[in-house]
C-alpha positions in Angstrom: -48.2 -27.8 -41.7 -48.9 -24.4 -40.1 -49.5 -26.0 -36.5 -46.2 -28.2 -36.9 -44.3 -25.2 -37.9 -45.8 -23.5 -34.5 -45.1 -26.3 -32.4 -41.4 -26.5 -33.7 -41.4 -22.6 -32.8 -42.3 -23.2 -29.5 -39.7 -25.7 -28.6 -37.0 -24.1 -30.0 -38.2 -21.4 -27.8 -38.1 -23.5 -24.6 -35.2 -24.8 -25.1 -33.3 -21.0 -25.9 -35.0 -19.9 -22.8 -33.1 -23.2 -21.2 -29.8 -22.3 -22.3 -27.3 -20.8 -19.5 -26.4 -17.5 -20.2 -22.5 -17.5 -20.3 -21.1 -15.1 -17.7 -18.9 -12.2 -18.9 -15.1 -13.2 -19.0 -13.1 -10.5 -16.9 -9.8 -9.0 -19.2 -6.4 -10.2 -18.5 -4.0 -7.9 -17.9 -0.8 -9.5 -18.8 1.4 -6.4 -19.6 0.6 -4.0 -16.7 3.6 -3.5 -13.9 2.4 -0.7 -11.7 -0.7 -1.1 -9.4 -2.0 2.5 -8.6 -4.0 2.3 -5.4 -6.5 4.7 -5.1 -8.3 6.1 -1.7 -11.2 7.3 -3.0 -13.2 9.6 -0.3 -13.8 7.9 3.2 -17.5 6.6 3.7 -18.6 7.0 -0.2 -16.9 3.4 -1.1 -15.2 4.8 -4.3 -11.9 3.7 -3.4 -10.1 2.1 -7.1 -7.3 0.6 -8.6 -5.5 1.5 -11.9 -3.4 -0.2 -13.7 -0.4 1.3 -15.3 2.3 -0.1 -18.4 5.8 1.7 -18.3 6.3 0.3 -21.8 3.6 2.0 -23.2 2.4 4.5 -20.9 -1.2 3.2 -21.1 -3.4 3.4 -18.1 -6.0 1.3 -17.3 -8.8 2.7 -14.5 -10.9 1.1 -12.2 -9.8 -2.4 -13.2 -10.8 -4.1 -9.7 -14.6 -2.8 -10.9 -14.5 -4.1 -14.4 -13.0 -7.8 -13.9 -15.6 -8.5 -10.5 -19.0 -8.0 -12.3 -18.9 -4.4 -11.6 -18.3 -4.6 -8.1 -16.7 -1.9 -6.3 -13.5 -2.7 -3.9 -14.6 -0.7 -0.8 -14.1 1.9 1.2 -10.5 3.3 1.3 -7.5 1.3 0.2 -4.8 1.9 2.9 -2.0 -0.1 1.1 -1.2 -3.4 -0.5 1.3 -6.2 -0.1 2.1 -8.9 -2.9 3.1 -12.4 -2.6 3.8 -14.1 -5.2 0.6 -14.3 -7.5 -1.7 -13.0 -4.7 -2.1 -9.4 -3.8 -3.1 -8.7 -0.7 -5.3 -4.9 -0.4 -6.1 -3.5 2.9 -9.4 -1.8 2.5 -9.6 0.3 5.8 -13.0 1.7 6.4 -14.6 -2.4 4.6 -12.6 -3.5 7.7 -11.3 -6.2 5.5 -8.2 -7.0 3.3 -9.0 -8.4 -0.4 -7.3 -10.9 -2.0 -6.8 -10.6 -5.8 -5.5 -12.8 -8.6 -2.5 -10.3 -9.9 -2.9 -11.9 -13.3 -6.2 -10.3 -13.7 -6.9 -8.4 -10.1 -9.8 -10.8 -9.9 -10.9 -11.3 -6.3 -9.7 -15.1 -4.6 -11.1 -14.0 -1.2 -12.1 -11.7 1.8 -10.3 -11.7 5.3 -12.8 -9.8 7.3 -13.0 -8.7 11.2 -10.7 -6.4 11.2 -11.4 -2.9 13.0 -9.1 -0.4 11.1 -6.6 -2.4 9.7 -3.7 -0.3 7.9 -0.5 -2.5 6.5 -0.5 -6.3 6.1 2.8 -8.2 6.4 3.2 -11.9 4.9 5.6 -13.9 7.1 5.6 -17.2 5.2 3.5 -20.5 6.3 0.3 -19.0 5.3 1.0 -16.6 8.3 0.3 -12.6 8.3 0.4 -9.8 10.8 -1.9 -6.9 10.1 -1.4 -3.4 11.7 -4.6 -1.5 13.0 -5.6 1.8 13.9 -8.0 0.7 16.7 -7.6 -2.7 17.6 -4.7 -2.0 19.9 -3.1 -5.1 18.6 -1.3 -6.6 15.9 -3.4 -8.9 14.4 -1.9 -12.4 13.5 -4.2 -14.1 10.3 -3.8 -17.8 8.5 -3.9 -16.8 4.9 -5.0 -20.1 4.2 -8.5 -20.3 6.2 -8.6 -16.4 5.7 -9.4 -15.9 9.5 -8.0 -13.8 12.6 -6.0 -16.5 14.7 -4.6 -14.2 17.5 -4.0 -10.6 18.7 -0.8 -9.1 20.1 -1.5 -6.3 22.5 0.4 -3.5 21.7 -2.0 -0.6 23.7 -1.9 1.9 20.5 -2.3 2.7 16.5 0.1 0.4 14.8 1.5 1.5 11.1 3.7 -0.1 8.9 6.0 -2.7 9.3 9.2 -4.7 7.8 10.8 -7.9 9.0 14.2 -9.1 9.3 14.6 -12.7 9.6 12.4 -13.7 12.5 12.0 -10.2 14.0 9.2 -8.0 12.7 10.0 -4.5 13.2 6.3 -2.1 13.8 6.2 1.2 13.6 3.4 2.3 16.9 2.1 5.7 16.3 0.3 6.2 19.5 3.0 5.1 21.7 6.0 6.7 19.7 8.0 3.6 19.1 9.2 0.9 17.4 8.1 -2.7 18.5 10.4 -5.8 18.1 7.9 -9.1 17.5 9.2 -12.6 17.2 7.2 -13.8 14.8 7.7 -17.3 15.8 6.0 -16.8 19.4 4.0 -13.8 18.3 5.8 -12.1 21.6 7.0 -8.6 22.1 10.8 -8.6 22.0 11.3 -5.0 23.1 10.5 -1.4 22.3 12.7 1.4 21.1 11.5 5.0 22.1 11.3 7.3 19.4 10.2 10.8 18.9 6.4 11.8 17.8 4.3 9.7 15.1 6.9 6.8 13.6 4.8 6.4 10.5 6.9 4.4 7.9 10.0 2.1 8.0 12.3 0.5 5.3 15.3 -1.6 5.7 19.0 -0.6 3.9 21.4 -3.0 2.2 23.1 -3.6 5.8 20.3 -4.9 7.6 19.5 -1.5 9.6 16.3 -0.3 9.8 15.2 3.5 9.4 12.1 5.0 10.8 10.4 8.4 9.9 9.0 10.2 12.7 6.5 13.3 11.7 6.9 15.1 14.9 3.3 15.4 15.5 0.7 18.3 15.1 3.5 21.0 15.5 5.0 18.8 18.7 8.6 18.4 18.5 10.8 18.6 15.2 10.4 15.5 13.1 13.3 13.0 12.9 14.8 10.4 10.7 16.3 7.0 12.5 18.6 4.7 12.0 18.2 1.7 14.1 20.0 -1.7 14.8 18.5 -5.0 14.4 18.5 -5.0 18.3 16.8 -1.9 18.5 19.5 0.2 19.2 19.3 3.9 17.9 23.0 4.4 15.9 21.7 7.7 14.7 19.1 10.3 14.0 18.6 13.5 11.7 16.7 16.3 13.1 14.3 18.2 10.8 14.6 21.9 10.7 11.0 22.8 11.7 8.3 21.9 13.9 5.9 23.2 11.0 7.6 19.9 8.6 5.6 16.9 8.4 7.9 14.5 6.4 6.5 11.3 5.6 6.2 7.8 3.3 9.6 6.8 3.9 11.0 4.5 0.9 13.6 2.8 -0.5 15.5 2.2 -3.5 16.2 -1.4 -5.0 19.9 -1.7 -3.8 18.8 -0.5 -0.2 21.2 2.5 -0.4 18.8 5.3 -1.3 16.0 6.9 0.7 13.1 9.0 -0.5 10.3 10.9 1.7 7.9 13.2 1.2 8.2 16.8 2.9 5.8 18.7 1.2 8.3 17.7 -1.9 10.2 14.9 -2.6 13.6 14.9 -0.8 16.2 12.1 -1.0 18.6 10.7 1.4 21.7 8.6 0.9 22.5 6.1 3.9 25.8 7.3 4.3 25.1 11.0 4.2 26.0 13.1 7.4 23.1 15.3 7.1 19.6 15.8 5.7 19.5 17.3 2.4 17.6 20.9 2.1 17.0 21.3 -1.6 14.5 18.9 -2.5 14.8 16.4 -5.4 11.3 17.4 -7.3 9.8 20.2 -5.8 6.1 20.6 -5.0 5.5 23.7 -7.3 1.9 24.2 -5.6 1.1 20.6 -5.9 -0.3 18.6 -2.9 2.2 15.6 -3.6 0.4 12.6 -1.5 2.0 9.5 -2.8 5.6 7.7 -3.1 7.0 4.7 -4.8 10.1 3.4 -6.7 9.8 0.9 -9.0 12.3 -1.6 -8.4 13.4 -3.2 -11.6 13.1 0.3 -13.4 14.9 2.6 -10.7 12.1 5.2 -11.4 10.3 7.4 -8.7 6.5 7.6 -9.0 4.6 10.6 -7.3 0.9 11.5 -7.1 -1.2 14.4 -6.5 -3.9 14.5 -4.3 -4.9 17.8 -6.2 -8.4 18.6 -3.7 -9.4 15.3 -2.5 -12.0 15.3 -4.3 -11.2 15.0 -8.2 -9.3 12.4 -9.7 -5.3 12.8 -8.7 -2.3 12.9 -10.9 0.7 10.5 -10.9 4.2 11.4 -11.9 6.8 9.3 -13.4 10.4 10.4 -12.6 14.0 9.2 -13.0 16.0 9.1 -9.9 17.3 12.0 -11.1 14.4 13.8 -10.6 13.4 14.0 -14.4 10.1 14.1 -15.3 9.0 10.9 -17.7 5.3 10.7 -18.2 2.1 12.1 -16.2 -1.4 10.8 -16.4 -5.1 10.7 -14.6 -5.2 8.2 -11.6 -8.5 7.6 -9.5 -9.5 9.6 -6.2 -6.5 10.3 -3.7 -3.8 8.0 -5.2 -2.2 7.0 -2.2 0.3 4.9 -2.8 1.8 1.7 -5.4 2.5 -1.5 -6.3 5.2 -3.0 -8.5 4.5 -6.2 -10.4 7.6 -8.6 -10.6 
């Protein structure tokens, strides 16, 4: 009887050892509508993505790592673009674009082979453009095959991009130009000369392009440009001092109100005849770093990088500048994406 019992125990142990252990399932987040992209420190691979629920004011930190079996997303998150149910996260110093399922932030693929990617712009038919710091080109990507298929030479550092019909508009930081590209032929249509360092770009309700130039490092007065679809400069607004360095130009969901960072948060209506001198949201000795506009709630999100070492703070405001909520994010919260 004892031998039979020992045999039974042995067989049971063998069967248990052969059973496959269930892989932990990622937690699903259906109720978050704000993605906070934390750059992390250069060279340390500590970039993270946080999820924020604007309805109940809850924050879930480092969700990509949690939902991808502990794998970090990489070294320095530069930007993100959402297309349908997929997020394209540009991880600058990891030289890749990480594709994530928006339902739970699990990875669905990676596009590699970049130099120092900056921004991602889907163009339909499984095609996208990627700007780059060092590639001296806009790189053309086949999203379905996840490969770079072509390069559009630019001879410099390209930054933010936007699209109107079949034309893509690219800010060229090296040559101080706005580049117009035919997205069908992947050829440059023309260039508009601007002043130093055009860093951000939006399109208003009238299909005018607005470009913000920092002016370089105390080189020339910064400018905010309004430009037609053909590349003609309609008008520009000049800032008061070369020590100013405005950036992070965004626009509201109606395409009527511009916002940007110039140490503080400033507002500019597309119909205004001059720049506003008084900030909408004063910096109050904070290091305001990232800026976003929630398109359905009509609210502003502003980040404070503090000292670039500790976890930053995100502030949520009404359009009027009234504070709604603040919370801790990851290291250097640099930008925001809003889930439709």
